MILONU-275491 format. One line per field, with one value per atom (N, C-alpha, C): residue in one letter; atom name; x, y, z. Coordinates in Angstrom, 1 decimal, always signed. Example, Ala and Ser with C-alpha at 12.3 -4.5 7.8 and 13.67 -1.06 7.14 Angstrom:
<nodes>
res <- (A;A;A;S;S;S)
atom <- (N;CA;C;N;CA;C)
x <- (+13.2;+12.3;+13.2;+12.8;+13.7;+12.9)
y <- (-5.7;-4.5;-3.3;-2.2;-1.1;+0.0)
z <- (+7.8;+7.8;+7.8;+7.1;+7.1;+7.9)
</nodes>
This chain:
<nodes>
res <- (M;M;M;G;G;G;K;K;K;D;D;D;D;D;D;D;D;D;E;E;E;Q;Q;Q;G;G;G;Q;Q;Q;E;E;E;E;E;E;T;T;T;A;A;A;E;E;E;E;E;E;L;L;L;F;F;F;E;E;E;V;V;V;P;P;P;I;I;I;E;E;E;D;D;D;V;V;V;L;L;L;D;D;D;L;L;L;H;H;H;H;H;H;F;F;F;R;R;R;P;P;P;S;S;S;E;E;E;I;I;I;L;L;L;E;E;E;V;V;V;V;V;V;D;D;D;A;A;A;Y;Y;Y;L;L;L;D;D;D;A;A;A;A;A;A;L;L;L;E;E;E;K;K;K;G;G;G;I;I;I;T;T;T;E;E;E;V;V;V;R;R;R;L;L;L;I;I;I;H;H;H;G;G;G;R;R;R;G;G;G;K;K;K;G;G;G;V;V;V;Q;Q;Q;R;R;R;K;K;K;G;G;G;V;V;V;Q;Q;Q;K;K;K;L;L;L;L;L;L;A;A;A;G;G;G;D;D;D;S;S;S;R;R;R;V;V;V;L;L;L;R;R;R;F;F;F;E;E;E;E;E;E;A;A;A;P;P;P;P;P;P;G;G;G;R;R;R;G;G;G;G;G;G;W;W;W;G;G;G;A;A;A;T;T;T;L;L;L;A;A;A;W;W;W;L;L;L;R;R;R;P;P;P;P;P;P;E;E;E)
atom <- (N;CA;C;N;CA;C;N;CA;C;N;CA;C;N;CA;C;N;CA;C;N;CA;C;N;CA;C;N;CA;C;N;CA;C;N;CA;C;N;CA;C;N;CA;C;N;CA;C;N;CA;C;N;CA;C;N;CA;C;N;CA;C;N;CA;C;N;CA;C;N;CA;C;N;CA;C;N;CA;C;N;CA;C;N;CA;C;N;CA;C;N;CA;C;N;CA;C;N;CA;C;N;CA;C;N;CA;C;N;CA;C;N;CA;C;N;CA;C;N;CA;C;N;CA;C;N;CA;C;N;CA;C;N;CA;C;N;CA;C;N;CA;C;N;CA;C;N;CA;C;N;CA;C;N;CA;C;N;CA;C;N;CA;C;N;CA;C;N;CA;C;N;CA;C;N;CA;C;N;CA;C;N;CA;C;N;CA;C;N;CA;C;N;CA;C;N;CA;C;N;CA;C;N;CA;C;N;CA;C;N;CA;C;N;CA;C;N;CA;C;N;CA;C;N;CA;C;N;CA;C;N;CA;C;N;CA;C;N;CA;C;N;CA;C;N;CA;C;N;CA;C;N;CA;C;N;CA;C;N;CA;C;N;CA;C;N;CA;C;N;CA;C;N;CA;C;N;CA;C;N;CA;C;N;CA;C;N;CA;C;N;CA;C;N;CA;C;N;CA;C;N;CA;C;N;CA;C;N;CA;C;N;CA;C;N;CA;C;N;CA;C;N;CA;C;N;CA;C;N;CA;C;N;CA;C;N;CA;C;N;CA;C;N;CA;C;N;CA;C;N;CA;C;N;CA;C;N;CA;C;N;CA;C)
x <- (-77.1;-75.8;-74.8;-74.0;-73.0;-71.7;-70.8;-69.5;-68.7;-68.8;-68.2;-68.7;-70.0;-70.6;-70.0;-69.9;-69.4;-68.0;-67.1;-65.7;-65.6;-66.5;-66.4;-66.9;-67.9;-68.3;-67.2;-66.5;-65.4;-64.3;-64.0;-62.9;-63.3;-64.6;-65.0;-65.0;-65.4;-65.3;-63.9;-63.0;-61.6;-61.0;-61.5;-61.0;-61.8;-62.8;-63.6;-62.8;-63.0;-62.3;-63.2;-62.5;-63.3;-62.7;-63.6;-63.2;-62.6;-61.5;-60.8;-61.1;-61.7;-61.9;-60.6;-60.6;-59.4;-59.3;-58.4;-58.1;-56.6;-56.1;-54.7;-53.9;-54.5;-53.8;-54.2;-53.2;-53.5;-52.8;-53.6;-53.0;-52.8;-51.6;-51.3;-51.4;-51.7;-51.9;-53.0;-53.9;-55.1;-54.9;-53.7;-53.4;-52.3;-52.3;-51.3;-50.0;-48.9;-47.6;-47.3;-47.8;-47.6;-48.4;-49.4;-50.2;-49.8;-48.9;-48.6;-48.2;-47.2;-46.7;-47.8;-48.6;-49.7;-50.7;-51.0;-52.0;-51.5;-50.2;-49.7;-49.7;-49.3;-49.4;-50.8;-51.8;-53.1;-53.6;-53.2;-53.6;-53.0;-51.8;-51.2;-52.0;-52.4;-53.3;-54.6;-55.2;-56.5;-56.4;-55.3;-55.1;-55.0;-54.2;-54.1;-55.4;-56.2;-57.5;-58.4;-58.2;-59.0;-58.4;-57.2;-56.5;-55.7;-55.4;-54.6;-53.1;-52.3;-50.9;-50.0;-50.5;-49.6;-50.3;-49.6;-50.2;-49.3;-49.9;-49.2;-49.5;-48.4;-48.5;-48.1;-49.0;-48.7;-48.3;-47.0;-46.5;-46.1;-46.1;-45.7;-44.2;-43.8;-42.4;-41.7;-42.1;-41.6;-40.1;-39.8;-38.4;-38.0;-38.9;-38.6;-38.8;-39.2;-39.4;-40.4;-41.6;-42.6;-42.1;-41.5;-41.0;-40.1;-39.1;-38.1;-38.8;-39.7;-40.4;-41.2;-41.9;-42.7;-41.8;-40.8;-39.9;-39.1;-38.8;-38.2;-39.1;-40.4;-41.4;-41.5;-41.6;-41.7;-40.5;-39.3;-38.1;-38.0;-38.6;-38.6;-39.9;-40.8;-42.1;-42.1;-42.4;-42.4;-43.6;-44.5;-45.6;-45.2;-44.1;-43.6;-42.6;-42.9;-41.9;-40.8;-41.2;-40.3;-41.1;-40.3;-40.9;-39.9;-40.5;-39.6;-40.4;-39.6;-40.2;-41.1;-42.2;-43.2;-42.6;-43.0;-42.5;-43.2;-42.7;-43.2;-44.7;-45.3;-46.7;-47.6;-46.9;-47.7;-47.3;-46.6;-46.3;-44.8;-43.9;-42.5;-42.0;-41.1;-40.6;-41.6;-42.8;-43.8;-44.7;-44.4;-45.1;-44.2;-44.6;-43.9;-44.8;-44.3;-45.0;-44.5;-45.4;-45.0;-45.8;-45.1;-45.6;-45.7;-46.9;-47.1;-47.1;-46.8;-46.9;-48.3;-48.8;-50.2;-50.4;-51.6;-51.8;-51.8;-51.4;-51.4;-52.7)
y <- (-11.9;-11.5;-12.5;-13.2;-14.2;-13.5;-14.4;-13.9;-13.3;-13.8;-13.3;-11.8;-11.6;-10.3;-9.3;-9.8;-8.9;-8.5;-9.4;-9.1;-8.2;-8.4;-7.6;-6.1;-6.0;-4.7;-3.9;-4.7;-4.1;-3.6;-4.4;-4.0;-2.8;-2.7;-1.5;-0.3;-0.4;+0.7;+1.2;+0.2;+0.6;+1.4;+1.1;+1.7;+2.9;+3.3;+4.5;+5.7;+6.6;+7.9;+8.9;+9.9;+10.9;+12.2;+13.2;+14.5;+15.4;+16.0;+16.9;+18.3;+19.1;+20.5;+21.2;+21.9;+22.6;+24.0;+24.1;+25.4;+25.6;+26.6;+26.9;+26.1;+25.2;+24.3;+22.9;+22.0;+20.5;+19.8;+19.2;+18.4;+17.0;+16.6;+15.2;+14.1;+14.5;+13.4;+12.5;+12.9;+12.1;+11.0;+11.0;+10.0;+9.0;+7.9;+6.9;+7.4;+7.1;+7.6;+7.2;+6.1;+5.7;+6.5;+7.3;+8.1;+9.6;+10.0;+11.4;+12.1;+11.6;+12.3;+12.4;+11.3;+11.4;+12.4;+12.5;+13.4;+14.8;+15.1;+16.4;+16.8;+15.9;+16.2;+16.6;+15.8;+16.1;+17.4;+17.7;+18.9;+20.1;+20.1;+21.2;+21.6;+20.6;+20.9;+21.5;+20.9;+21.4;+22.9;+23.1;+24.5;+25.5;+25.2;+26.1;+26.3;+25.2;+25.4;+26.3;+26.4;+27.3;+28.7;+28.9;+30.2;+30.4;+29.3;+29.4;+29.2;+30.2;+30.2;+30.1;+30.2;+30.0;+28.9;+27.8;+26.7;+26.3;+25.7;+25.2;+23.7;+22.9;+21.5;+21.0;+20.5;+20.1;+18.6;+18.3;+16.9;+16.4;+17.2;+16.8;+16.9;+16.7;+16.8;+15.5;+14.5;+13.2;+13.1;+12.1;+11.9;+12.7;+13.3;+14.2;+13.4;+12.2;+11.4;+12.1;+12.4;+13.0;+14.4;+15.2;+16.5;+16.4;+15.5;+15.3;+14.9;+14.0;+13.5;+14.6;+15.4;+16.5;+17.6;+17.9;+19.0;+18.5;+17.2;+16.7;+16.8;+16.5;+16.6;+18.1;+19.0;+20.4;+21.0;+20.5;+21.0;+20.6;+19.5;+19.1;+19.4;+20.2;+20.4;+21.8;+21.8;+23.1;+24.0;+23.5;+24.4;+25.2;+24.8;+25.5;+26.5;+27.8;+28.8;+28.7;+28.5;+28.3;+27.7;+27.2;+26.7;+26.9;+26.8;+27.0;+26.4;+26.2;+25.7;+26.8;+26.4;+27.4;+28.1;+29.3;+30.0;+29.3;+29.6;+28.9;+29.1;+30.2;+30.4;+29.7;+29.1;+28.4;+26.9;+26.4;+25.0;+24.7;+25.7;+25.5;+24.4;+23.5;+22.5;+21.3;+21.5;+20.5;+20.8;+21.9;+22.3;+23.0;+22.9;+23.6;+24.5;+25.8;+26.7;+26.6;+26.7;+26.6;+27.7;+28.3;+29.3;+28.8;+28.8;+28.2;+29.2;+28.7;+29.6;+29.8;+31.0;+31.2;+30.6;+30.0;+29.5;+30.6;+30.2;+31.2;+31.4)
z <- (-21.5;-21.9;-21.3;-22.1;-21.6;-21.2;-20.8;-20.4;-21.5;-22.7;-23.9;-24.2;-24.0;-24.2;-23.2;-21.9;-20.9;-21.2;-21.6;-21.9;-23.1;-24.1;-25.3;-24.9;-24.1;-23.6;-22.8;-22.0;-21.2;-22.2;-23.2;-24.1;-24.9;-25.3;-26.1;-25.2;-23.9;-23.0;-22.8;-22.6;-22.4;-23.6;-24.8;-26.0;-26.4;-25.7;-26.1;-26.0;-27.0;-27.0;-26.2;-25.6;-25.0;-25.5;-25.6;-26.1;-25.0;-25.2;-24.3;-24.7;-23.8;-24.2;-24.6;-25.7;-26.1;-25.5;-24.6;-23.9;-24.0;-23.3;-23.4;-22.5;-21.7;-20.8;-21.1;-21.1;-21.2;-20.1;-19.2;-18.1;-18.6;-18.7;-19.2;-18.2;-16.9;-15.9;-16.2;-17.0;-17.3;-18.4;-18.9;-20.0;-19.6;-20.2;-20.0;-20.6;-19.9;-20.4;-21.9;-22.3;-23.7;-24.7;-24.2;-25.1;-25.2;-24.3;-24.1;-25.4;-26.1;-27.3;-28.4;-28.5;-29.5;-29.1;-27.8;-27.3;-27.5;-27.2;-27.4;-28.9;-29.7;-31.2;-31.6;-31.2;-31.6;-31.0;-29.8;-29.0;-29.7;-30.2;-30.9;-32.1;-32.9;-34.0;-33.6;-32.6;-32.1;-31.6;-30.8;-30.3;-31.4;-32.4;-33.5;-34.3;-34.4;-35.1;-34.3;-33.0;-32.2;-32.1;-32.7;-32.6;-31.4;-30.6;-29.4;-29.8;-29.5;-29.9;-28.7;-27.5;-26.3;-25.4;-25.2;-24.4;-23.3;-22.3;-21.1;-21.0;-21.1;-21.0;-19.6;-18.8;-17.5;-17.5;-17.4;-17.4;-16.1;-15.1;-13.7;-13.5;-12.3;-11.9;-12.0;-11.1;-11.1;-11.4;-12.3;-12.6;-13.9;-14.5;-15.7;-17.0;-17.0;-18.2;-19.2;-18.7;-19.5;-20.0;-19.1;-19.5;-20.7;-20.5;-21.6;-22.9;-22.8;-24.1;-24.7;-23.9;-24.4;-25.0;-24.3;-24.8;-26.1;-26.2;-27.4;-28.6;-28.3;-29.4;-29.8;-28.9;-29.2;-29.9;-29.5;-30.2;-31.7;-32.0;-33.4;-34.2;-33.7;-34.3;-35.0;-36.2;-37.0;-36.6;-35.8;-35.4;-34.2;-33.6;-32.3;-32.6;-32.2;-32.3;-31.2;-30.0;-28.9;-27.7;-26.7;-25.5;-24.3;-23.1;-21.9;-20.7;-19.7;-18.4;-17.9;-17.4;-16.8;-15.6;-15.4;-14.2;-12.9;-11.7;-10.5;-10.4;-10.7;-10.5;-11.5;-12.5;-13.6;-13.7;-12.7;-12.7;-12.5;-12.7;-12.6;-13.5;-13.0;-13.9;-14.1;-13.5;-13.8;-15.0;-15.7;-16.8;-17.8;-19.1;-20.2;-20.9;-21.1;-22.0;-23.4;-24.3;-25.7;-26.5;-27.4;-28.3;-29.7;-30.3;-31.6;-32.7;-33.9;-35.1;-35.4;-35.6;-36.0;-37.4;-37.6;-39.0;-40.0;-41.2;-42.3;-42.9)
</nodes>
């Protein structure tokens, strides 16, 4: 295996997709910031397919950049009935709860 083969293998590994178990909680710390909105969008579809209509999105506290992005996406999404900051016992301002429209 030459140097080119090693580099190609590393590129393929970096781009490999992994399956996230679909539950009522999604911890966004595992994703790059540039992926967050795409991941949340796909997660909402998957949650609804599983019949999950209340989800908790853990975006962290930090400076609030991810929270604002996630909540902006939720505010404009027809799958979302409503959302709010999680209560202290469920993440406080480091997480957002969202209620989804059940599939017809």
